[in-house]
KETI-695346 format. One line per field, with one value per atom (N, C-alpha, C): atom name; x, y, z; residue number from 1. Coordinates in nm, 3 decimals. Example, Ala and Ser with C-alpha at 12.3 -4.5 7.8 and 13.67 -1.06 7.14 Angstrom:
<nodes>
a (N,CA,C,N,CA,C)
u (1.319,1.230,1.320,1.285,1.367,1.290)
v (-0.569,-0.450,-0.330,-0.225,-0.106,0.003)
w (0.780,0.780,0.780,0.708,0.714,0.787)
k (1,1,1,2,2,2)
</nodes>
This chain:
<nodes>
a (N,CA,C,N,CA,C,N,CA,C,N,CA,C,N,CA,C,N,CA,C,N,CA,C,N,CA,C,N,CA,C,N,CA,C,N,CA,C,N,CA,C,N,CA,C,N,CA,C,N,CA,C,N,CA,C,N,CA,C,N,CA,C,N,CA,C,N,CA,C,N,CA,C,N,CA,C,N,CA,C,N,CA,C,N,CA,C,N,CA,C,N,CA,C,N,CA,C,N,CA,C,N,CA,C,N,CA,C,N,CA,C,N,CA,C,N,CA,C,N,CA,C,N,CA,C,N,CA,C,N,CA,C,N,CA,C,N,CA,C,N,CA,C,N,CA,C,N,CA,C,N,CA,C,N,CA,C,N,CA,C,N,CA,C,N,CA,C,N,CA,C,N,CA,C,N,CA,C,N,CA,C,N,CA,C,N,CA,C,N,CA,C,N,CA,C,N,CA,C,N,CA,C,N,CA,C,N,CA,C,N,CA,C,N,CA,C,N,CA,C,N,CA,C,N,CA,C,N,CA,C,N,CA,C,N,CA,C,N,CA,C,N,CA,C,N,CA,C,N,CA,C,N,CA,C,N,CA,C,N,CA,C,N,CA,C,N,CA,C,N,CA,C,N,CA,C,N,CA,C,N,CA,C,N,CA,C,N,CA,C,N,CA,C,N,CA,C,N,CA,C,N,CA,C,N,CA,C,N,CA,C,N,CA,C,N,CA,C,N,CA,C,N,CA,C,N,CA,C,N,CA,C,N,CA,C,N,CA,C,N,CA,C,N,CA,C,N,CA,C,N,CA,C,N,CA,C,N,CA,C,N,CA,C,N,CA,C,N,CA,C,N,CA,C,N,CA,C,N,CA,C,N,CA,C,N,CA,C,N,CA,C,N,CA,C,N,CA,C,N,CA,C,N,CA,C,N,CA,C,N,CA,C,N,CA,C,N,CA,C,N,CA,C,N,CA,C,N,CA,C,N,CA,C,N,CA,C,N,CA,C,N,CA,C,N,CA,C,N,CA,C,N,CA,C,N,CA,C,N,CA,C,N,CA,C,N,CA,C,N,CA,C,N,CA,C,N,CA,C,N,CA,C,N,CA,C,N,CA,C,N,CA,C,N,CA,C,N,CA,C,N,CA,C,N,CA,C,N,CA,C,N,CA,C,N,CA,C,N,CA,C,N,CA,C,N,CA,C,N,CA,C,N,CA,C,N,CA,C,N,CA,C,N,CA,C,N,CA,C,N,CA,C,N,CA,C,N,CA,C,N,CA,C,N,CA,C,N,CA,C,N,CA,C,N,CA,C,N,CA,C,N,CA,C,N,CA,C,N,CA,C,N,CA,C,N,CA,C,N,CA,C,N,CA,C,N,CA,C,N,CA,C,N,CA,C,N,CA,C,N,CA,C,N,CA,C,N,CA,C,N,CA,C,N,CA,C,N,CA,C,N,CA,C,N,CA,C,N,CA,C,N,CA,C,N,CA,C,N,CA,C,N,CA,C,N,CA,C,N,CA,C,N,CA,C,N,CA,C,N,CA,C,N,CA,C,N,CA,C,N,CA,C,N,CA,C,N,CA,C,N,CA,C,N,CA,C,N,CA,C,N,CA,C,N,CA,C,N,CA,C,N,CA,C,N,CA,C,N,CA,C,N,CA,C,N,CA,C,N,CA,C,N,CA,C,N,CA,C,N,CA,C,N,CA,C,N,CA,C,N,CA,C,N,CA,C,N,CA,C,N,CA,C,N,CA,C,N,CA,C,N,CA,C,N,CA,C,N,CA,C,N,CA,C,N,CA,C,N,CA,C,N,CA,C,N,CA,C,N,CA,C,N,CA,C,N,CA,C,N,CA,C,N,CA,C,N,CA,C,N,CA,C,N,CA,C,N,CA,C,N,CA,C,N,CA,C,N,CA,C,N,CA,C,N,CA,C,N,CA,C,N,CA,C,N,CA,C,N,CA,C,N,CA,C,N,CA,C,N,CA,C,N,CA,C,N,CA,C,N,CA,C,N,CA,C,N,CA,C,N,CA,C,N,CA,C,N,CA,C,N,CA,C,N,CA,C)
u (0.085,0.000,0.089,0.069,0.151,0.117,0.211,0.187,0.067,0.048,-0.064,-0.197,-0.202,-0.325,-0.351,-0.244,-0.258,-0.312,-0.262,-0.306,-0.455,-0.503,-0.644,-0.734,-0.690,-0.768,-0.769,-0.655,-0.648,-0.742,-0.759,-0.852,-0.996,-1.031,-1.166,-1.191,-1.092,-1.105,-1.116,-1.039,-1.042,-1.180,-1.245,-1.379,-1.476,-1.474,-1.567,-1.532,-1.403,-1.363,-1.414,-1.404,-1.454,-1.606,-1.677,-1.822,-1.856,-1.787,-1.812,-1.774,-1.659,-1.610,-1.706,-1.754,-1.845,-1.977,-2.019,-2.146,-2.137,-2.023,-2.012,-1.958,-1.868,-1.793,-1.806,-1.843,-1.839,-1.975,-1.974,-2.096,-2.086,-2.163,-2.153,-2.237,-2.314,-2.403,-2.342,-2.222,-2.159,-2.133,-2.183,-2.168,-2.071,-2.000,-1.905,-1.925,-1.991,-2.022,-1.897,-1.785,-1.661,-1.580,-1.630,-1.556,-1.647,-1.734,-1.827,-1.751,-1.770,-1.705,-1.554,-1.496,-1.351,-1.285,-1.183,-1.115,-1.037,-0.993,-0.915,-0.794,-0.777,-0.665,-0.631,-0.538,-0.494,-0.606,-0.698,-0.809,-0.923,-0.945,-1.053,-0.993,-0.957,-0.880,-0.950,-1.083,-1.159,-1.237,-1.209,-1.282,-1.413,-1.494,-1.626,-1.733,-1.859,-1.969,-2.026,-2.141,-2.198,-2.264,-2.260,-2.305,-2.187,-2.066,-1.947,-1.923,-1.989,-1.972,-1.848,-1.773,-1.650,-1.681,-1.628,-1.656,-1.591,-1.472,-1.404,-1.489,-1.541,-1.626,-1.752,-1.811,-1.934,-1.907,-1.791,-1.756,-1.737,-1.669,-1.648,-1.782,-1.866,-1.998,-2.083,-2.063,-2.138,-2.114,-1.998,-1.972,-2.076,-2.126,-2.229,-2.353,-2.388,-2.505,-2.472,-2.365,-2.335,-2.291,-2.194,-2.145,-2.238,-2.278,-2.364,-2.496,-2.562,-2.690,-2.672,-2.561,-2.536,-2.517,-2.445,-2.428,-2.563,-2.648,-2.782,-2.867,-2.859,-2.935,-2.891,-2.760,-2.707,-2.748,-2.745,-2.785,-2.931,-3.019,-3.161,-3.186,-3.117,-3.132,-3.087,-2.978,-2.925,-3.027,-3.083,-3.179,-3.306,-3.358,-3.476,-3.451,-3.332,-3.298,-3.285,-3.227,-3.217,-3.356,-3.447,-3.583,-3.655,-3.656,-3.727,-3.657,-3.526,-3.451,-3.450,-3.447,-3.450,-3.582,-3.692,-3.823,-3.832,-3.784,-3.791,-3.699,-3.577,-3.480,-3.505,-3.552,-3.570,-3.702,-3.809,-3.941,-3.980,-3.928,-3.956,-4.104,-4.145,-4.285,-4.346,-4.466,-4.541,-4.473,-4.420,-4.350,-4.231,-4.157,-4.041,-4.084,-4.192,-4.238,-4.281,-4.353,-4.400,-4.282,-4.191,-4.075,-3.987,-3.963,-3.877,-3.935,-4.064,-4.128,-4.120,-4.145,-4.138,-3.996,-3.899,-3.759,-3.716,-3.756,-3.719,-3.777,-3.899,-3.961,-3.881,-3.846,-3.770,-3.629,-3.567,-3.433,-3.431,-3.545,-3.553,-3.551,-3.573,-3.575,-3.445,-3.376,-3.253,-3.279,-3.190,-3.210,-3.223,-3.143,-3.150,-3.283,-3.340,-3.470,-3.580,-3.570,-3.664,-3.653,-3.528,-3.504,-3.559,-3.535,-3.583,-3.736,-3.798,-3.945,-4.005,-3.951,-4.004,-3.982,-3.862,-3.833,-3.921,-3.947,-4.034,-4.176,-4.224,-4.360,-4.370,-4.272,-4.275,-4.238,-4.160,-4.111,-3.967,-3.901,-3.761,-3.737,-3.611,-3.573,-3.490,-3.414,-3.325,-3.402,-3.510,-3.587,-3.643,-3.704,-3.762,-3.654,-3.539,-3.428,-3.380,-3.375,-3.335,-3.435,-3.565,-3.668,-3.656,-3.635,-3.626,-3.508,-3.394,-3.275,-3.282,-3.345,-3.363,-3.450,-3.558,-3.646,-3.572,-3.483,-3.412,-3.301,-3.240,-3.128,-3.170,-3.281,-3.324,-3.335,-3.388,-3.399,-3.266,-3.156,-3.025,-2.985,-3.009,-2.976,-3.068,-3.195,-3.290,-3.250,-3.213,-3.174,-3.045,-2.949,-2.822,-2.844,-2.928,-2.956,-3.024,-3.124,-3.196,-3.101,-3.016,-2.924,-2.826,-2.772,-2.676,-2.742,-2.866,-2.937,-2.965,-3.003,-3.031,-2.904,-2.789,-2.663,-2.630,-2.655,-2.623,-2.715,-2.841,-2.941,-2.906,-2.833,-2.803,-2.673,-2.606,-2.482,-2.511,-2.412,-2.432,-2.469,-2.401,-2.426,-2.567,-2.623,-2.760,-2.859,-2.832,-2.918,-2.919,-2.802,-2.793,-2.876,-2.873,-2.953,-3.102,-3.147,-3.288,-3.323,-3.235,-3.261,-3.263,-3.180,-3.174,-3.283,-3.363,-3.473,-3.428,-3.322,-3.272,-3.381,-3.390,-3.492,-3.483,-3.597,-3.602,-3.509,-3.508,-3.424,-3.277,-3.237,-3.097,-3.059,-3.151,-3.124,-3.113,-3.202,-3.200,-3.070,-3.030,-2.909,-2.785,-2.782,-2.668,-2.659,-2.773,-2.774,-2.735,-2.794,-2.764,-2.618,-2.563,-2.422,-2.329,-2.367,-2.279,-2.300,-2.388,-2.405,-2.359,-2.298,-2.263,-2.149,-2.054,-1.935,-1.970,-2.046,-2.080,-2.168,-2.253,-2.339,-2.257,-2.162,-2.078,-1.992,-1.939,-1.860,-1.942,-2.065,-2.151,-2.187,-2.202,-2.233,-2.124,-1.998,-1.887,-1.893,-1.921,-1.933,-2.053,-2.161,-2.286,-2.277,-2.189,-2.173,-2.132,-2.039,-1.992,-2.105,-2.182,-2.291,-2.402,-2.421,-2.523,-2.484,-2.357,-2.310,-2.335,-2.302,-2.321,-2.469,-2.553,-2.697,-2.761,-2.723,-2.777,-2.736,-2.610,-2.564,-2.641,-2.673,-2.750,-2.890,-2.957,-3.090,-3.086,-2.985,-2.973,-2.941,-2.856,-2.821,-2.944,-3.034,-3.156,-3.264,-3.238,-3.333,-3.439,-3.424,-3.525,-3.464,-3.345,-3.281,-3.271,-3.151,-3.127,-3.140,-3.211,-3.238,-3.134,-3.106,-3.022,-3.100,-3.031,-2.887,-2.808,-2.869,-2.792,-2.676,-2.555,-2.436,-2.407,-2.507,-2.480,-2.406,-2.314,-2.225,-2.300,-2.403,-2.481,-2.556,-2.610,-2.678,-2.581,-2.456,-2.354,-2.319,-2.315,-2.292,-2.405,-2.526,-2.642,-2.635,-2.594,-2.579,-2.467,-2.357,-2.239,-2.249,-2.337,-2.343,-2.384,-2.461,-2.506,-2.393,-2.289,-2.176,-2.047,-2.056,-1.937,-1.832,-1.875,-1.778,-1.707,-1.781,-1.723,-1.645,-1.697,-1.636,-1.637,-1.547,-1.548,-1.523,-1.459,-1.430,-1.558,-1.670,-1.796,-1.837,-1.800,-1.831,-1.711,-1.593,-1.473,-1.458,-1.480,-1.460,-1.554,-1.687,-1.773,-1.755,-1.726,-1.701,-1.579,-1.475,-1.353,-1.380,-1.463,-1.497,-1.569,-1.664,-1.737,-1.640,-1.553,-1.460,-1.365,-1.305,-1.209,-1.275,-1.398,-1.470,-1.503,-1.547,-1.577,-1.451,-1.340,-1.213,-1.173,-1.196,-1.160,-1.238,-1.371,-1.452,-1.425,-1.396,-1.358,-1.225,-1.134,-1.007,-1.027,-1.120,-1.151,-1.204,-1.292,-1.346,-1.235,-1.145,-1.033,-0.944,-0.922,-0.841,-0.907,-1.039,-1.111,-1.101,-1.114,-1.105,-0.966,-0.863,-0.726,-0.703,-0.758,-0.744,-0.811,-0.930,-1.001,-0.922,-0.862,-0.786,-0.662,-0.596,-0.477,-0.513,-0.630,-0.674,-0.706,-0.761,-0.793,-0.664)
v (-0.119,0.000,0.125,0.214,0.333,0.435,0.529,0.633,0.719,0.745,0.826,0.759,0.627,0.554,0.549,0.531,0.531,0.665,0.774,0.908,0.927,0.882,0.899,0.813,0.690,0.605,0.666,0.722,0.788,0.906,0.983,1.097,1.049,0.938,0.883,0.840,0.769,0.724,0.843,0.949,1.069,1.133,1.137,1.196,1.122,0.989,0.911,0.916,0.928,0.945,1.078,1.185,1.316,1.313,1.243,1.231,1.162,1.053,0.979,1.062,1.127,1.209,1.323,1.390,1.503,1.458,1.339,1.288,1.252,1.196,1.142,1.242,1.330,1.405,1.558,1.615,1.761,1.824,1.932,2.008,2.143,2.158,2.279,2.395,2.371,2.474,2.550,2.512,2.580,2.727,2.817,2.961,3.020,3.125,3.195,3.344,3.407,3.549,3.636,3.582,3.659,3.648,3.570,3.551,3.571,3.670,3.697,3.758,3.699,3.745,3.760,3.663,3.662,3.613,3.683,3.637,3.509,3.441,3.318,3.339,3.249,3.258,3.118,3.109,2.979,2.902,2.973,2.907,2.869,2.953,2.929,2.941,2.828,2.826,2.899,2.887,2.953,3.073,3.117,3.227,3.182,3.278,3.249,3.333,3.293,3.369,3.470,3.528,3.633,3.580,3.449,3.390,3.333,3.353,3.301,3.153,3.094,2.953,2.933,2.828,2.800,2.756,2.830,2.802,2.671,2.643,2.519,2.398,2.397,2.286,2.278,2.393,2.393,2.344,2.376,2.327,2.175,2.123,1.979,1.906,1.958,1.896,1.912,2.022,2.045,1.939,1.871,1.762,1.651,1.635,1.533,1.562,1.689,1.727,1.734,1.805,1.828,1.700,1.628,1.506,1.388,1.372,1.261,1.263,1.380,1.391,1.372,1.421,1.406,1.259,1.185,1.041,0.969,1.009,0.949,0.982,1.107,1.150,1.072,1.060,0.987,0.839,0.781,0.641,0.619,0.707,0.694,0.716,0.814,0.839,0.718,0.657,0.537,0.423,0.397,0.288,0.315,0.439,0.474,0.468,0.512,0.509,0.367,0.278,0.137,0.075,0.111,0.056,0.101,0.233,0.285,0.244,0.267,0.232,0.083,0.003,-0.141,-0.190,-0.135,-0.173,-0.139,-0.020,0.023,-0.061,-0.085,-0.155,-0.303,-0.366,-0.512,-0.552,-0.484,-0.526,-0.457,-0.337,-0.268,-0.239,-0.224,-0.204,-0.078,-0.093,0.021,0.081,-0.006,0.042,0.129,0.085,0.160,0.298,0.303,0.431,0.528,0.476,0.562,0.618,0.528,0.571,0.666,0.634,0.718,0.858,0.867,0.998,1.080,1.014,1.084,1.134,1.048,1.084,1.198,1.191,1.296,1.432,1.431,1.556,1.616,1.532,1.580,1.625,1.555,1.592,1.723,1.760,1.886,2.008,1.984,2.093,2.085,2.197,2.193,2.132,2.043,1.968,2.061,2.167,2.259,2.332,2.363,2.429,2.336,2.206,2.108,2.102,2.098,2.089,2.212,2.331,2.455,2.457,2.414,2.412,2.316,2.193,2.092,2.135,2.185,2.229,2.348,2.437,2.551,2.508,2.404,2.355,2.279,2.192,2.111,2.190,2.297,2.373,2.338,2.419,2.398,2.280,2.255,2.145,2.041,1.966,1.866,1.757,1.708,1.599,1.641,1.758,1.805,1.838,1.884,1.907,1.778,1.672,1.541,1.492,1.504,1.462,1.539,1.670,1.755,1.715,1.689,1.655,1.513,1.421,1.285,1.291,1.368,1.381,1.442,1.537,1.605,1.520,1.430,1.349,1.210,1.160,1.024,1.001,1.096,1.072,1.040,1.099,1.073,0.927,0.874,0.734,0.641,0.679,0.596,0.588,0.702,0.704,0.624,0.641,0.568,0.419,0.380,0.237,0.176,0.243,0.193,0.175,0.275,0.267,0.152,0.132,0.025,-0.112,-0.124,-0.252,-0.287,-0.187,-0.213,-0.258,-0.209,-0.255,-0.398,-0.428,-0.561,-0.668,-0.633,-0.732,-0.799,-0.730,-0.787,-0.868,-0.877,-0.953,-1.104,-1.179,-1.322,-1.397,-1.368,-1.444,-1.420,-1.298,-1.271,-1.347,-1.350,-1.425,-1.573,-1.626,-1.768,-1.794,-1.702,-1.719,-1.728,-1.640,-1.643,-1.773,-1.818,-1.941,-2.064,-2.062,-2.175,-2.170,-2.065,-2.054,-2.028,-1.949,-1.915,-1.842,-1.863,-1.795,-1.643,-1.575,-1.430,-1.359,-1.404,-1.336,-1.347,-1.461,-1.480,-1.389,-1.377,-1.289,-1.144,-1.104,-0.966,-0.937,-1.028,-1.008,-1.002,-1.086,-1.087,-0.956,-0.907,-0.781,-0.665,-0.658,-0.547,-0.548,-0.668,-0.678,-0.619,-0.634,-0.591,-0.446,-0.374,-0.232,-0.141,-0.200,-0.122,-0.024,-0.058,0.027,0.169,0.189,0.328,0.397,0.321,0.381,0.430,0.348,0.387,0.508,0.509,0.623,0.750,0.741,0.859,0.901,0.805,0.836,0.923,0.890,0.967,1.112,1.131,1.266,1.337,1.263,1.321,1.368,1.307,1.350,1.497,1.537,1.675,1.772,1.742,1.831,1.831,1.719,1.712,1.799,1.795,1.881,2.027,2.064,2.203,2.240,2.148,2.176,2.188,2.100,2.107,2.238,2.279,2.406,2.523,2.513,2.619,2.631,2.517,2.520,2.582,2.544,2.597,2.746,2.788,2.930,3.013,2.954,3.024,3.019,2.942,2.934,2.828,2.737,2.633,2.493,2.487,2.359,2.338,2.304,2.285,2.419,2.420,2.545,2.569,2.697,2.733,2.698,2.662,2.671,2.547,2.453,2.335,2.380,2.332,2.386,2.322,2.315,2.273,2.386,2.352,2.453,2.564,2.529,2.631,2.721,2.663,2.742,2.836,2.790,2.875,2.993,2.968,3.077,3.179,3.130,3.219,3.304,3.241,3.315,3.419,3.380,3.466,3.584,3.579,3.687,3.821,3.816,3.940,4.012,3.937,3.996,3.985,3.975,3.948,4.058,4.182,4.293,4.297,4.266,4.271,4.144,4.029,3.900,3.808,3.829,3.750,3.601,3.566,3.424,3.341,3.407,3.334,3.268,3.329,3.271,3.199,3.245,3.184,3.038,3.010,2.874,2.772,2.792,2.693,2.689,2.806,2.808,2.727,2.737,2.659,2.510,2.477,2.336,2.276,2.351,2.304,2.284,2.382,2.376,2.257,2.239,2.130,1.993,1.984,1.856,1.819,1.917,1.892,1.852,1.922,1.886,1.743,1.705,1.570,1.463,1.481,1.381,1.378,1.494,1.496,1.424,1.439,1.367,1.216,1.173,1.030,0.977,1.055,1.015,1.003,1.100,1.097,0.975,0.943,0.827,0.697,0.687,0.567,0.553,0.666,0.662,0.616,0.668,0.627,0.479,0.429,0.288,0.200,0.241,0.166,0.163,0.278,0.286,0.197,0.191,0.107,-0.042,-0.079,-0.219,-0.258,-0.160,-0.188,-0.202)
w (0.000,0.000,0.000,-0.098,-0.110,-0.001,0.019,0.120,0.084,-0.046,-0.091,-0.058,-0.081,-0.052,0.099,0.177,0.323,0.372,0.312,0.353,0.326,0.211,0.176,0.264,0.291,0.381,0.521,0.563,0.693,0.704,0.595,0.595,0.613,0.548,0.562,0.706,0.763,0.903,0.996,0.970,1.054,1.056,0.940,0.932,1.024,1.018,1.099,1.248,1.279,1.418,1.472,1.391,1.432,1.454,1.365,1.382,1.513,1.543,1.666,1.788,1.782,1.893,1.923,1.817,1.838,1.898,1.864,1.915,2.063,2.104,2.239,2.342,2.301,2.402,2.396,2.285,2.273,2.301,2.376,2.404,2.334,2.227,2.146,2.200,2.306,2.360,2.478,2.520,2.634,2.601,2.686,2.664,2.766,2.723,2.809,2.791,2.889,2.880,2.878,2.923,2.927,2.797,2.704,2.578,2.457,2.463,2.353,2.235,2.116,1.992,2.009,2.077,2.094,1.965,1.915,1.793,1.818,1.712,1.730,1.821,1.916,2.010,2.060,2.155,2.206,2.274,2.339,2.409,2.316,2.215,2.118,1.978,1.921,1.797,1.682,1.675,1.568,1.621,1.744,1.803,1.866,1.908,1.967,1.897,1.918,1.857,1.956,1.922,2.006,2.133,2.153,2.280,2.360,2.310,2.376,2.352,2.251,2.220,2.132,2.158,2.085,1.942,1.843,1.703,1.658,1.710,1.672,1.709,1.830,1.874,1.789,1.757,1.677,1.534,1.480,1.346,1.348,1.451,1.461,1.478,1.568,1.588,1.462,1.390,1.267,1.162,1.169,1.075,1.090,1.213,1.238,1.156,1.144,1.066,0.917,0.881,0.740,0.670,0.728,0.663,0.693,0.819,0.857,0.782,0.780,0.709,0.559,0.504,0.360,0.323,0.406,0.380,0.386,0.479,0.492,0.368,0.323,0.204,0.081,0.063,-0.052,-0.045,0.075,0.091,0.055,0.103,0.070,-0.079,-0.139,-0.283,-0.363,-0.320,-0.385,-0.381,-0.262,-0.249,-0.330,-0.322,-0.399,-0.549,-0.591,-0.733,-0.785,-0.704,-0.744,-0.758,-0.667,-0.672,-0.800,-0.824,-0.942,-1.071,-1.076,-1.197,-1.222,-1.114,-1.128,-1.187,-1.138,-1.192,-1.341,-1.377,-1.517,-1.606,-1.559,-1.643,-1.656,-1.549,-1.550,-1.616,-1.581,-1.631,-1.761,-1.785,-1.910,-1.930,-2.055,-2.089,-2.029,-1.978,-1.925,-1.802,-1.715,-1.596,-1.636,-1.737,-1.785,-1.836,-1.912,-1.968,-1.857,-1.758,-1.649,-1.569,-1.530,-1.450,-1.530,-1.656,-1.739,-1.757,-1.782,-1.799,-1.670,-1.556,-1.427,-1.400,-1.425,-1.401,-1.494,-1.620,-1.716,-1.676,-1.623,-1.579,-1.463,-1.367,-1.251,-1.290,-1.387,-1.429,-1.508,-1.564,-1.639,-1.547,-1.417,-1.319,-1.238,-1.217,-1.136,-0.999,-0.956,-0.832,-0.711,-0.708,-0.594,-0.590,-0.707,-0.712,-0.659,-0.692,-0.639,-0.487,-0.438,-0.293,-0.222,-0.277,-0.215,-0.212,-0.322,-0.331,-0.230,-0.225,-0.133,0.012,0.043,0.179,0.218,0.121,0.148,0.178,0.109,0.131,0.265,0.291,0.412,0.537,0.520,0.634,0.664,0.745,0.776,0.868,0.896,0.985,0.913,0.989,0.930,0.857,0.918,0.856,0.721,0.715,0.590,0.486,0.534,0.442,0.379,0.460,0.408,0.304,0.334,0.239,0.109,0.118,0.000,-0.089,-0.028,-0.106,-0.163,-0.090,-0.143,-0.269,-0.263,-0.380,-0.498,-0.471,-0.580,-0.641,-0.563,-0.615,-0.662,-0.613,-0.648,-0.799,-0.880,-1.025,-1.092,-1.045,-1.106,-1.086,-0.966,-0.939,-1.017,-1.030,-1.105,-1.253,-1.311,-1.453,-1.474,-1.384,-1.396,-1.380,-1.283,-1.261,-1.383,-1.435,-1.553,-1.671,-1.696,-1.808,-1.795,-1.674,-1.653,-1.666,-1.616,-1.626,-1.771,-1.850,-1.992,-2.066,-2.022,-2.082,-2.039,-1.911,-1.857,-1.917,-1.940,-1.982,-2.115,-2.201,-2.333,-2.332,-2.218,-2.212,-2.209,-2.251,-2.273,-2.145,-2.035,-1.913,-1.859,-1.883,-1.840,-1.928,-2.058,-2.151,-2.115,-2.079,-2.040,-1.915,-1.818,-1.696,-1.728,-1.819,-1.858,-1.929,-2.017,-2.093,-2.002,-1.899,-1.807,-1.700,-1.700,-1.604,-1.462,-1.447,-1.313,-1.235,-1.104,-1.023,-1.038,-1.024,-1.042,-0.945,-0.817,-0.719,-0.754,-0.813,-0.850,-0.966,-1.063,-1.177,-1.132,-1.041,-0.991,-0.916,-0.828,-0.750,-0.839,-0.942,-1.034,-1.110,-1.158,-1.233,-1.144,-1.024,-0.933,-0.889,-0.870,-0.830,-0.936,-1.061,-1.171,-1.213,-1.145,-1.179,-1.064,-0.962,-0.843,-0.866,-0.952,-0.966,-1.010,-1.118,-1.155,-1.051,-0.982,-0.881,-0.761,-0.717,-0.602,-0.640,-0.762,-0.808,-0.805,-0.853,-0.853,-0.710,-0.621,-0.481,-0.419,-0.446,-0.390,-0.437,-0.567,-0.622,-0.561,-0.544,-0.496,-0.351,-0.272,-0.133,-0.127,-0.213,-0.214,-0.247,-0.351,-0.389,-0.284,-0.215,-0.110,0.009,0.049,0.158,0.124,0.000,-0.043,-0.050,-0.098,-0.108,0.030,0.122,0.258,0.324,0.303,0.357,0.296,0.167,0.101,0.160,0.180,0.241,0.380,0.459,0.595,0.592,0.499,0.487,0.451,0.370,0.331,0.439,0.546,0.656,0.640,0.540,0.519,0.535,0.595,0.622,0.772,0.817,0.960,1.031,1.141,1.213,1.322,1.347,1.462,1.590,1.700,1.723,1.683,1.609,1.567,1.479,1.507,1.440,1.304,1.218,1.081,1.011,0.920,0.864,0.790,0.715,0.645,0.741,0.849,0.951,1.022,1.042,1.103,1.013,0.882,0.787,0.795,0.808,0.818,0.945,1.056,1.181,1.170,1.109,1.106,1.012,0.912,0.814,0.875,0.984,1.048,1.120,1.157,1.230,1.151,1.019,0.938,0.949,0.945,0.951,1.087,1.193,1.326,1.361,1.314,1.349,1.227,1.131,1.006,1.028,1.141,1.166,1.183,1.210,1.225,1.094,0.980,0.850,0.789,0.819,0.761,0.804,0.934,0.987,0.922,0.923,0.858,0.707,0.646,0.502,0.465,0.546,0.523,0.543,0.642,0.667,0.547,0.490,0.371,0.255,0.232,0.119,0.131,0.247,0.266,0.257,0.307,0.301,0.157,0.079,-0.062,-0.138,-0.110,-0.174,-0.137,-0.010,0.035,-0.040,-0.050,-0.118,-0.268,-0.328,-0.469,-0.489,-0.392,-0.398,-0.388,-0.302,-0.291,-0.424,-0.487,-0.618,-0.721,-0.723,-0.818,-0.793,-0.666,-0.630,-0.678,-0.661,-0.706,-0.857,-0.929,-1.075,-1.119,-1.054,-1.088,-1.061,-0.949,-0.914,-1.019,-1.067,-1.170,-1.300,-1.337,-1.461,-1.456,-1.340,-1.327,-1.338,-1.285,-1.294,-1.437,-1.512,-1.653,-1.735)
k (1,1,1,2,2,2,3,3,3,4,4,4,5,5,5,6,6,6,7,7,7,8,8,8,9,9,9,10,10,10,11,11,11,12,12,12,13,13,13,14,14,14,15,15,15,16,16,16,17,17,17,18,18,18,19,19,19,20,20,20,21,21,21,22,22,22,23,23,23,24,24,24,25,25,25,26,26,26,27,27,27,28,28,28,29,29,29,30,30,30,31,31,31,32,32,32,33,33,33,34,34,34,35,35,35,36,36,36,37,37,37,38,38,38,39,39,39,40,40,40,41,41,41,42,42,42,43,43,43,44,44,44,45,45,45,46,46,46,47,47,47,48,48,48,49,49,49,50,50,50,51,51,51,52,52,52,53,53,53,54,54,54,55,55,55,56,56,56,57,57,57,58,58,58,59,59,59,60,60,60,61,61,61,62,62,62,63,63,63,64,64,64,65,65,65,66,66,66,67,67,67,68,68,68,69,69,69,70,70,70,71,71,71,72,72,72,73,73,73,74,74,74,75,75,75,76,76,76,77,77,77,78,78,78,79,79,79,80,80,80,81,81,81,82,82,82,83,83,83,84,84,84,85,85,85,86,86,86,87,87,87,88,88,88,89,89,89,90,90,90,91,91,91,92,92,92,93,93,93,94,94,94,95,95,95,96,96,96,97,97,97,98,98,98,99,99,99,100,100,100,101,101,101,102,102,102,103,103,103,104,104,104,105,105,105,106,106,106,107,107,107,108,108,108,109,109,109,110,110,110,111,111,111,112,112,112,113,113,113,114,114,114,115,115,115,116,116,116,117,117,117,118,118,118,119,119,119,120,120,120,121,121,121,122,122,122,123,123,123,124,124,124,125,125,125,126,126,126,127,127,127,128,128,128,129,129,129,130,130,130,131,131,131,132,132,132,133,133,133,134,134,134,135,135,135,136,136,136,137,137,137,138,138,138,139,139,139,140,140,140,141,141,141,142,142,142,143,143,143,144,144,144,145,145,145,146,146,146,147,147,147,148,148,148,149,149,149,150,150,150,151,151,151,152,152,152,153,153,153,154,154,154,155,155,155,156,156,156,157,157,157,158,158,158,159,159,159,160,160,160,161,161,161,162,162,162,163,163,163,164,164,164,165,165,165,166,166,166,167,167,167,168,168,168,169,169,169,170,170,170,171,171,171,172,172,172,173,173,173,174,174,174,175,175,175,176,176,176,177,177,177,178,178,178,179,179,179,180,180,180,181,181,181,182,182,182,183,183,183,184,184,184,185,185,185,186,186,186,187,187,187,188,188,188,189,189,189,190,190,190,191,191,191,192,192,192,193,193,193,194,194,194,195,195,195,196,196,196,197,197,197,198,198,198,199,199,199,200,200,200,201,201,201,202,202,202,203,203,203,204,204,204,205,205,205,206,206,206,207,207,207,208,208,208,209,209,209,210,210,210,211,211,211,212,212,212,213,213,213,214,214,214,215,215,215,216,216,216,217,217,217,218,218,218,219,219,219,220,220,220,221,221,221,222,222,222,223,223,223,224,224,224,225,225,225,226,226,226,227,227,227,228,228,228,229,229,229,230,230,230,231,231,231,232,232,232,233,233,233,234,234,234,235,235,235,236,236,236,237,237,237,238,238,238,239,239,239,240,240,240,241,241,241,242,242,242,243,243,243,244,244,244,245,245,245,246,246,246,247,247,247,248,248,248,249,249,249,250,250,250,251,251,251,252,252,252,253,253,253,254,254,254,255,255,255,256,256,256,257,257,257,258,258,258,259,259,259,260,260,260,261,261,261,262,262,262)
</nodes>
């Protein structure tokens, strides 16, 4: 295992350790009246907000919402997309036409606009934000799943399974197993856009609500005091940027690994 690969695996492990650590040990609601809007220093690495809360702790805990919720959103979108795309690709006919038309309509609308509309109708909050983003991303997974299944169905080993009368569950499992690589690759890319979309909803006030320290909600809080305390926006903005760069790097690493195997 090369040093570069070890470093990337270490970054992934670090993210999950931070999520676990923030959940079990950090209290992001602790206030200090003597350290209101304190700039970054040895005691408060990222400074404090207008309630004296430590920004560094809030950014770390915010990973639980921003990264944790994004992974959950991507997982639900993946499962829903496999269900819809699988029905369309495997059974074809009328089911395929209905699913394809529905997916095409949703894909014609920008995903963030769908998320903003759904979140606006349902109301703010983490749960409704998750529902909104799952609805906006699910069509992409459905279309990708359907396309990959249609490619797999014409291959020789699938035709042989049908001719030999293999059980339906076995045929389904075989097909789904062989379409996972492009889906997983897209999932890695989608995590970055999901983090950014969730932050956008929270920044607009229709996602995660304050005082929960989601990065977009922290940006929304900090914008009112930006001239006086710019670190309130710089810290969560930097966290979003670095996290997106990290997941894009993971995607690039996976692509390079696939190319070397080929």
